[in-house]
Wavefront OBJ file of the C-alpha trace (Angstrom):
o trace
v 51.076 -15.264 -7.692
v 52.195 -13.278 -4.145
v 51.199 -9.981 -5.193
v 50.452 -6.991 -3.999
v 47.018 -5.264 -4.254
v 47.869 -1.174 -2.500
v 44.979 1.623 -3.304
v 45.601 5.480 -2.723
v 44.873 7.375 0.094
v 41.275 9.379 -1.369
v 39.241 5.670 -3.178
v 39.791 4.789 0.936
v 38.562 7.422 2.057
v 35.478 7.570 0.158
v 34.763 4.888 -0.642
v 32.371 4.139 3.030
v 30.726 7.334 1.885
v 29.574 6.045 -1.284
v 28.480 3.496 0.490
v 26.515 5.238 3.662
v 24.947 7.664 0.294
v 24.207 4.699 -1.400
v 22.399 2.713 1.808
v 20.413 6.230 2.643
v 19.608 6.385 -0.406
v 17.124 3.044 -1.196
v 15.705 3.296 3.331
v 14.808 6.694 1.957
v 13.397 5.088 -1.572
v 11.636 2.662 1.085
v 9.837 5.453 1.922
v 8.613 6.664 -0.545
v 7.249 3.599 -2.408
v 5.620 2.016 0.982
v 1.352 2.301 0.850
v -0.290 3.212 3.271
v -1.903 1.025 5.827
v -5.812 1.129 5.058
v -7.579 2.450 7.828
v -11.774 1.264 8.410
v -13.415 0.049 6.190
v -17.628 0.645 6.557
v -18.324 -2.892 4.148
v -21.893 -2.312 2.734
v -23.604 -5.650 0.765
v -26.106 -4.908 -2.274
v -28.330 -7.354 -2.449
v -30.849 -6.411 -6.340
v -33.969 -7.263 -5.219
v -35.765 -8.199 -9.248
v -39.164 -9.076 -8.083
v -39.465 -5.263 -6.041
v -36.985 -2.830 -8.208
v -35.178 -2.850 -5.144
v -31.491 -2.706 -4.084
v -31.599 -3.409 -0.334
v -28.422 -2.597 1.751
v -26.827 -4.424 4.145
v -24.029 -3.649 7.319
v -21.299 -6.159 5.992
v -19.996 -6.590 9.773
v -23.661 -7.681 11.231
v -25.764 -8.085 7.996
v -28.095 -6.016 9.506
v -30.269 -4.347 6.496
v -28.880 -0.536 6.584
v -31.870 -0.029 4.508
v -33.833 -0.914 1.088
v -33.168 1.283 -2.016
v -36.362 2.032 -4.398
v -35.068 1.296 -8.654
v -38.284 1.074 -10.013
v -37.556 5.181 -12.043
v -34.446 4.502 -12.007
l 1 2 3 4 5 6 7 8 9 10 11 12 13 14 15 16 17 18 19 20 21 22 23 24 25 26 27 28 29 30 31 32 33 34 35 36 37 38 39 40 41 42 43 44 45 46 47 48 49 50 51 52 53 54 55 56 57 58 59 60 61 62 63 64 65 66 67 68 69 70 71 72 73 74
Protein backbone atom coordinates (compact mmCIF):
# COMPACT_ATOMS: atom_id res chain seq x y z
CA UNK A 1 0.00 0.00 0.00
CA UNK A 2 2.89 2.32 0.52
CA UNK A 3 3.92 2.84 -3.10
CA UNK A 4 6.01 5.74 -4.20
CA UNK A 5 5.17 7.46 -7.46
CA UNK A 6 8.17 8.79 -9.33
CA UNK A 7 8.16 11.16 -12.29
CA UNK A 8 10.89 11.58 -14.83
CA UNK A 9 12.76 14.90 -15.02
CA UNK A 10 11.53 15.83 -18.55
CA UNK A 11 7.95 15.34 -17.41
CA UNK A 12 8.46 17.53 -14.34
CA UNK A 13 9.96 20.29 -16.51
CA UNK A 14 7.35 20.10 -19.25
CA UNK A 15 4.25 20.16 -17.01
CA UNK A 16 4.59 23.82 -15.86
CA UNK A 17 5.40 24.88 -19.41
CA UNK A 18 2.35 23.08 -20.76
CA UNK A 19 0.14 24.56 -18.05
CA UNK A 20 1.47 28.06 -18.79
CA UNK A 21 0.81 27.63 -22.52
CA UNK A 22 -2.75 26.48 -21.86
CA UNK A 23 -3.50 29.40 -19.54
CA UNK A 24 -2.04 31.89 -22.01
CA UNK A 25 -4.19 30.43 -24.76
CA UNK A 26 -7.31 30.84 -22.63
CA UNK A 27 -6.52 34.49 -21.96
CA UNK A 28 -5.99 35.18 -25.66
CA UNK A 29 -9.23 33.41 -26.58
CA UNK A 30 -11.14 35.45 -24.00
CA UNK A 31 -9.86 38.66 -25.59
CA UNK A 32 -10.96 37.45 -29.03
CA UNK A 33 -14.40 36.31 -27.92
CA UNK A 34 -15.32 39.36 -25.84
CA UNK A 35 -17.73 41.73 -27.53
CA UNK A 36 -16.95 45.41 -27.83
CA UNK A 37 -18.86 47.82 -25.64
CA UNK A 38 -21.59 49.62 -27.56
CA UNK A 39 -21.11 53.28 -28.31
CA UNK A 40 -23.73 55.86 -27.43
CA UNK A 41 -26.78 55.27 -29.59
CA UNK A 42 -29.00 57.93 -31.08
CA UNK A 43 -32.42 56.71 -30.06
CA UNK A 44 -35.26 57.59 -32.36
CA UNK A 45 -38.97 56.90 -31.98
CA UNK A 46 -41.06 56.58 -35.13
CA UNK A 47 -44.80 57.06 -34.81
CA UNK A 48 -47.04 56.24 -37.77
CA UNK A 49 -49.92 58.68 -38.18
CA UNK A 50 -52.42 56.74 -40.26
CA UNK A 51 -55.00 59.50 -40.64
CA UNK A 52 -52.52 62.07 -42.00
CA UNK A 53 -50.27 59.58 -43.86
CA UNK A 54 -47.14 60.80 -42.07
CA UNK A 55 -44.51 59.40 -39.75
CA UNK A 56 -43.40 61.53 -36.81
CA UNK A 57 -39.74 61.18 -35.79
CA UNK A 58 -38.98 61.89 -32.12
CA UNK A 59 -35.81 61.88 -30.01
CA UNK A 60 -36.08 58.89 -27.67
CA UNK A 61 -34.20 60.60 -24.83
CA UNK A 62 -35.99 63.97 -24.75
CA UNK A 63 -39.25 63.04 -26.55
CA UNK A 64 -38.97 66.16 -28.71
CA UNK A 65 -40.33 66.00 -32.25
CA UNK A 66 -37.45 66.05 -34.74
CA UNK A 67 -39.53 66.03 -37.88
CA UNK A 68 -42.34 64.58 -39.86
CA UNK A 69 -42.10 62.41 -42.97
CA UNK A 70 -44.85 62.56 -45.58
CA UNK A 71 -45.68 59.01 -46.71
CA UNK A 72 -48.59 59.81 -48.99
CA UNK A 73 -46.63 59.15 -52.19
CA UNK A 74 -44.65 56.14 -50.96
